[in-house]
N, C-alpha and C positions, 0 to 999 in steps of 0.2 A: 424368895428362894432360900431354902435351908441347905447349908453345907454340912458335910459329915466330918466326923473326927478322922484325922489322918489324911484329909484331902489337901492337895497342893493349891495354894492361892497366890495371887500377885497383888501387891499394894497399889491402889489407884490414887491415893492421896499422900501428901507429905505427912511426916510424923509430927506428933504433938510436941515431943521433947527429944527429937533426934534419935528415936529408938530404931528407925528403919529408913530406907531410902525408897523413893517412888520407883515402881517396877521391880523391886526386890521380891524374891520368892520366899514363902513361909509355909509351914504345915500347921493345920488346925490341931490343937491338942485337947481342947475341951470347949463345950458350949455352956456359957454362963447364964444367959437369959435369952428368951425367944419372944418374938412378936406373936400374938397380940398381948400376952401378959405384960410385956415391957414395951416401951416406945419403939425399940429396934432390937435386932438380934445382936448379942455381944459374944465374941469368940475369944478364947485364949489361943495365941499362936506362938510358934517358935521359928524365927528366921532360919533359912537354910544355912547350915554351918555354924549356927550360934547355940549358946547354952541358955541364954535368958529367955523367959516367956513373958508376954504382956498381953493386955486385952485390946481388942479393936472392935469398932462398929462394923456392921455388915456393909455400910456404904464406903468403907475404906479399903475393901478387898474385893476381888473378883476371882472366880475359879479359873484355874489354868491346868493344862495337861502337858505332861512331859512328852516330847515327840522324839522319835528316833529318826535321825537324818542319815541317809545312805548316799554316798557320793560315788 
């Protein structure tokens, strides 16, 4: 599964060095390496409301979609 730049994702795993929290949202800013050239796909992401960017493996994120809820 290849994600696109600008896509909203949710973290499914805990951070390596406390960069993010599990279930936190982030936006993909770049694709650094893709499978099969690399062992896995690596993305640059920016957490929602944050300034810092960092890399994650494709196994640490899952796509998510913003939903509009009407009451």
